[in-house]
C-alpha positions in Angstrom: 21.5 11.2 -29.0 22.9 15.0 -29.7 25.9 14.5 -31.8 28.2 16.7 -29.6 28.4 14.4 -26.5 28.8 11.4 -25.7 28.0 8.5 -23.6 29.5 7.1 -20.0 29.9 4.3 -21.6 31.9 5.3 -24.1 34.0 7.5 -21.8 34.6 4.4 -18.9 35.4 1.8 -21.6 37.9 4.8 -22.9 39.2 5.6 -20.0 39.9 1.7 -19.6 41.6 1.1 -22.5 44.2 4.1 -21.6 45.3 2.9 -18.1 48.2 0.7 -17.9 48.3 -2.4 -15.5 51.9 -0.9 -14.0 49.4 2.4 -13.1 48.1 3.8 -10.0 44.1 2.5 -11.3 45.5 -0.4 -13.1 43.2 -2.6 -10.8 40.2 -0.1 -10.8 36.5 -2.4 -11.4 34.9 -1.3 -14.0 31.9 -0.6 -11.6 34.3 2.1 -9.4 34.9 3.9 -12.8 31.6 4.4 -14.0 30.4 5.6 -10.2 32.9 8.2 -10.4 31.5 8.9 -13.7 28.1 8.9 -12.8 30.1 10.8 -10.0 31.4 13.1 -12.2 29.1 13.9 -14.7 26.3 15.6 -11.9 29.7 17.3 -10.2 30.4 19.0 -13.4 26.4 19.1 -14.3 26.0 21.8 -12.2 28.7 24.4 -13.3 30.2 24.1 -16.7 27.6 21.6 -18.3 24.2 22.6 -17.0 22.0 19.6 -18.8 19.3 22.6 -19.4 15.2 20.9 -19.9 11.8 22.3 -20.9 8.6 20.3 -19.7 4.9 20.4 -20.0 3.4 18.9 -16.5 -0.6 18.4 -16.1 -1.9 20.8 -12.7 -3.2 18.5 -9.9 -7.1 19.7 -9.3 -5.4 20.7 -6.3 -3.3 23.6 -7.5 0.0 21.4 -7.5 2.8 20.8 -10.2 4.5 17.1 -9.9 8.3 18.0 -9.8 10.1 16.0 -12.5 12.2 12.6 -11.6 15.4 14.6 -13.0 14.2 17.7 -10.9 18.0 19.1 -9.5 16.9 23.1 -9.8 14.7 26.1 -11.7 14.6 28.6 -14.0 10.8 29.2 -15.2 7.7 28.4 -14.7 4.8 29.4 -17.0 2.0 28.9 -19.2 2.7 28.8 -23.0 0.3 31.8 -25.1 -0.7 31.4 -28.8 2.8 32.9 -30.2 4.5 30.2 -28.9 6.3 32.8 -26.2 6.6 31.7 -21.6 4.3 33.9 -20.1 6.6 33.3 -16.7 5.3 33.3 -13.3 6.3 35.1 -10.3 7.9 33.6 -7.4 6.1 34.8 -4.2 7.6 32.5 -0.8 3.8 34.1 1.2 2.2 31.0 -0.8 0.7 28.4 2.1 2.3 24.8 1.1 1.3 24.0 5.6 0.7 20.7 6.7 -0.9 19.6 10.1 -0.3 16.3 12.1 -2.3 12.8 12.5 -4.5 12.4 15.4 -6.2 9.8 17.2 -9.3 9.6 19.0 -7.2 11.1 21.8 -5.9 14.2 19.8 -2.8 13.1 20.2 -0.4 12.6 17.5 0.0 9.5 15.2 3.8 7.7 14.5 2.2 5.1 12.0 6.0 3.6 10.3 8.1 4.4 13.8 10.6 6.4 12.1 9.8 9.2 14.2 8.1 11.5 13.2 4.5 12.3 13.7 2.2 11.3 10.2 1.5 14.6 8.6 -1.7 15.2 6.0 -2.3 18.6 3.8 -3.5 21.6 5.1 -3.5 24.3 2.7 -6.7 26.2 4.7 -6.8 29.8 6.6 -5.7 29.0 9.9 -9.6 28.9 12.5 -8.3 31.6 14.7 -6.4 35.5 13.8 -6.9 35.1 10.5 -6.0 39.1 8.4 -9.2 40.7 7.3 -7.9 40.0 3.7 -10.5 42.2 2.3 -9.0 44.8 3.9 -5.2 44.5 3.5 -5.8 43.8 -1.0 -8.8 46.9 -1.5 -8.4 49.1 1.8 -4.9 50.5 1.0 -6.7 51.5 -2.7 -8.4 54.5 -2.9 -5.8 55.7 -0.4 -2.7 54.8 -2.5 -2.6 53.7 -5.6 -4.9 55.9 -7.6 -3.6 59.3 -6.0 -4.2 61.3 -9.3 -5.5 61.1 -12.9 -2.8 61.5 -16.4 -5.1 60.9 -19.3 -7.5 60.1 -18.4 -5.3 57.1 -17.0 -4.9 56.2 -13.7 -1.5 56.9 -12.0 0.5 55.1 -9.4 3.2 55.9 -6.4 6.2 55.4 -8.2 7.7 52.5 -6.1 5.1 51.0 -4.3 5.3 48.0 -6.1 5.2 46.5 -10.0 5.2 43.4 -12.4 2.9 42.4 -14.3 2.7 38.0 -14.0 0.4 35.1 -15.8 0.1 33.8 -11.9 2.5 33.0 -8.6 3.6 29.7 -7.7 6.2 28.4 -4.0 8.8 25.1 -3.9 7.5 23.1 -2.1 10.4 20.7 -1.8 9.1 18.5 1.7 6.3 17.2 -1.1 8.4 16.9 -4.4 6.4 19.8 -6.2 4.8 23.6 -7.1 1.9 25.4 -5.2 0.1 27.5 -8.5 -2.1 30.2 -8.1 -2.9 31.3 -11.6 -4.9 34.5 -13.3 -4.8 31.8 -16.2 -7.7 27.8 -16.6 -4.9 26.3 -17.7 -4.7 22.9 -17.0 -0.7 22.7 -17.2 2.5 24.6 -16.9 5.6 23.9 -19.0 8.3 24.4 -16.1 12.5 24.7 -17.8 14.8 23.3 -15.0 18.5 22.0 -15.0 18.3 18.1 -14.8 20.6 15.3 -13.3 21.8 13.6 -16.4 23.0 10.7 -13.3 19.8 9.0 -14.0 19.1 9.5 -17.1 19.5 5.7 -18.5 21.9 6.4 -20.5 23.9 9.6 -19.1 25.7 11.7 -22.0 27.8 14.3 -21.5 28.8 17.6 -24.0 32.5 16.8 -26.1 34.3 19.6 -24.1 33.6 18.3 -20.4 34.9 14.9 -21.8 39.1 15.2 -20.3 37.6 16.8 -17.1 35.8 14.0 -16.6 38.3 11.4 -17.2 40.7 13.5 -14.6 38.1 13.4 -12.1 37.8 9.5 -12.2 41.4 8.8 -11.7 41.7 12.0 -9.6 38.4 9.6 -7.3 40.4 6.3 -7.6 43.8 7.7 -6.5 42.5 10.1 -3.7 42.1 7.9 -1.1 44.6 5.1 -1.9 46.6 4.6 0.8 49.9 3.7 -1.7 49.6 6.4 -4.0 51.8 9.0 -3.0 51.0 12.0 -2.3 53.0 14.4 -4.6 50.4 11.9 -7.7 47.1 13.0 -5.3 47.8 17.0 -5.6 48.6 16.4 -9.3 45.2 14.8 -10.0 43.4 16.7 -7.9 45.4 19.9 -10.8 44.5 18.1 -13.3 41.3 18.1 -13.0 40.4 21.8 -11.7 43.1 22.7 -15.0 40.5 20.9 -16.9 37.1 21.9 -16.0 38.8 25.1 -15.8 39.2 25.1 -20.0 35.9 23.0 -20.2 34.5 26.2 -18.9 35.6 28.8 -21.0 34.6 26.7 -23.7 31.0 26.3 -22.8 31.0 29.7 -21.9 32.8 31.1 -24.3 31.8 34.4 -25.6 31.5 36.1 -29.5 33.0 39.1 -30.7 28.8 39.2 -32.0 27.7 38.8 -28.9 29.2 41.2 -27.5 28.6 44.0 -30.2 24.9 43.2 -29.9 24.9 44.4 -26.0 26.9 47.7 -27.1 24.2 48.5 -29.8 21.2 47.4 -27.8 18.7 50.5 -27.4 17.9 51.1 -24.2 14.3 52.6 -23.8 13.1 55.2 -20.7 9.8 55.7 -19.6 8.6 58.6 -16.9 7.0 57.2 -14.2 3.9 58.5 -13.0 
């Protein structure tokens, strides 16, 4: 465990040691405190203390990549070159990820587990009818638009008609917990940088900057639904949690004077579009 992180067990123990018997949270059990602590880690992890991980994942034979078990959202997906740089894949929401119903001998959909949803299997092939002429779409406009003039021995391009280079494309398929890959490379694995759900870890941790915010969250959630706790105390606990959350957010995302100067002094390079 990194030295700037603290385990959830230590946070729970510190909370229980600092609660008096006559406190509003004095009768909270270890299990309830730990449950609220895990929910607090998840809540703070989405907005304040994001846990970013990077992992190499194999590309399956059907050009898909299984999502990590603690996946929340992706940051980048790409392949790593010999220079150690990640060359990202571009997101293409038009990549097909369709499925089709499983049919019985009479052609009717099957619901084998009686959950009210018909069984489905992967069906990524082309549609049986009405398929567009892909060659015309991809190559038919080439001679009319993209080869509009020559410049210094090179082909010019029409400004505003697309752009961007990537080593392939991908699409998130959350229904099947995987990524659909269409890469311009024979790479057998890709690198994914993603936000993880730290609450699912076997030993959850939180940054020391957010420790007080987590303690305030635990207390706030314990007293929130207690009928014996006055409304004024609930409001005070809520206000304290959001104040600690703002402090943690400011500490985690602080910007130094050197960072500001680097941004100001960056060189902006422009080139003519032809």
